[in-house]
N, C-alpha and C positions, 0 to 999 in steps of 0.2 A: 182723554183717551189718546194714545199715541200709536199710529199705524207704522211708524218707521221700523224697519228691520234692525235687529241688533247686529253688532259686529260679529258675534259668534254665528248667528244665522247666515249672514253674508258670506263669511269664510266657509261655513259648512256647504252652502250652495255652490260656491266656487269649487270646492274639493269634489263634491259629488258630480258636478257637471264635468269637471276635468277627467275624472275617472271614467264616467260613462262614455265621454267622447273619445278619450285616449284608448281605452280597451276596445270600444266599438270599432274604431278605425284600425287598430292593430289586428283585430280578429279577422279582418278581410284582406290582410296584406298580401296574401298569395294570389289574389285576383288583380292582375296588373295590366295597365295600358301603357306599354313601354316602361318608363321609370316612374309612372304614377299609378297608385293603387286605386281600384274601384272602392268607393267609400259609401256604403249604404248608411253609415252612421253620421254622415256629414250634416244631415238635417238637425242633429242634436244641437249644434252650435247656434243655429238660427232660432230654433224653438226655445232654447235655454235663455237666450237674450230677450226674446219677445216676452217670455213669461216672468223672468226674474230681474230684467234690466240690462242695459247695454254693457255696463262694466262687468257684471257677473257673467254675462254671456261671452264677452270678448276675452276676459281673463281665463275663463274655463276652457274656451276653445284653444287659446294660445298654449296654455299649460298642457292640456290634454294631448294636443297634436305633437308638441315639441318634447316635453319632458316625460310623456308616457308612451305614446305611439312610436315616436322616432327612437327613443331610448330602447324600448323593447325589441324593435325591429333591427337595431344596429345602424340606423340611418342618422343618428344624432351627430351634428357637426355644423360647421360654418354654413353649409348649404341650406340648413334649416332656418336661417334667419328670415328668409322670405316667407316660409311656411308659418313661422311664429307670427309675423305681422299680418299676413293674409288671413290666417285663421282667426286672429283677433278681430279683424274687420268683419269676417263672416258671422261672428257672434254679436258684434257691436252694432253694425249698421242697421240690420232689420229692426232691432229693438228701438233704435232711435227714430226710425222713419215710419214704422207702422203705428198709426194712431188708434186703430180699433182692432183688437186681437180677435174679434168675432167675425171679421170680414176677410175671407180667404184671398180675394184678388190682390190686395196690397201685400199680404204676407208672401204670396208666391212671387210677385214682382220684385219686392225688395230682397227676398232670399236669393232669387236668381241674379240680381244685380250684385249682391254681396259675393256670390260665387265667382262672378266675372272679375271683380276687384281683387278677390283672393288670388285668382289665377294670374292677374297682372303682377302682383307682389311676388308670387312664387317664380313665375317665368322670368320676370325682370331681374330678380336677385340671382337666379341661376345663370342668366346671360351675363350679368356683371361679373360673377365669379368664374365664368368660362366653364361651367359644368354642363349646361345644355343650351341649345338654341332657343330663343324666345318663342317663336310661333309653334313649334311642335309641343313644347311644354305647356304653353297657354291653352292650346286646343285640347290636350289630354286632361288638364286640370278642369277645364270647363266641362268636358264630356263626363268627367267623373262626378262633379259636384252639382251642376245645374239641374239635371233631371230629378235627382234625389231631393234637393232643396225645394224645388218648385212643387213637387208632388207631396212629399212626406211632411214638410214643415207645417202646412195648414192643417193636415190631419192630426198631427201630434198636438198642435196648439188647441185645436177644437176639443180633443179628448182630455187634455190635461188642464185647460184653463179653469173649468169649474172647481176642480180639486184644489188647484193652487189658490184660487180666490177664497175658497171656503176656509183654508188654513191661514189666510191673511198674508200670503207671500207674493201676490201679484204686484209687481213693482209700480204700476201706474196707480194703484190704490194708495201708494205713499205720497202721491202728489197733492192729496187733500190736506189742507192745513188744519191744525188742531182747532183754530178759531172757527173754521167753516163747519167742523164736526159739532162744536158746541152749539152753534146757532141753527143747525139742521133740525127739521121736525122729526 
């Protein structure tokens, strides 16, 4: 028996995650905190990574933010490099660090930390490119992402985890070796 996801499944999950994240973020573009938009869909990056794996979550968030949300909003450009990297981290880090997807405290903590690191990438890049000052941008991105990630990511994971596991798509189920499965009672 092989629990490994196929390449087609992996690519499909990346595409679906990118579309959900990108369109979700674009849909709320009109709600802005300075030059940063309020993003109720930000939790999708963290939840997608926790459910389907760090690479799927990270790549989905980076593509969804940059090549869907930024393109549709007209914000696509060199200033988005920080957003590409930061959103990748927001989908990647919680998946890597959360050991048990059924426990909400680590999900909230790592989703919040990922939002802070995302803000560092975005604000840092914008400061380097002389687009915005670091601290106002950092504070705005944190204000936009932290509350959403900390509150909605554990709720989404709790609701979706049983369905994802039932379909054999939970990434941590892939960690089980074929030899262990054959010897299991």
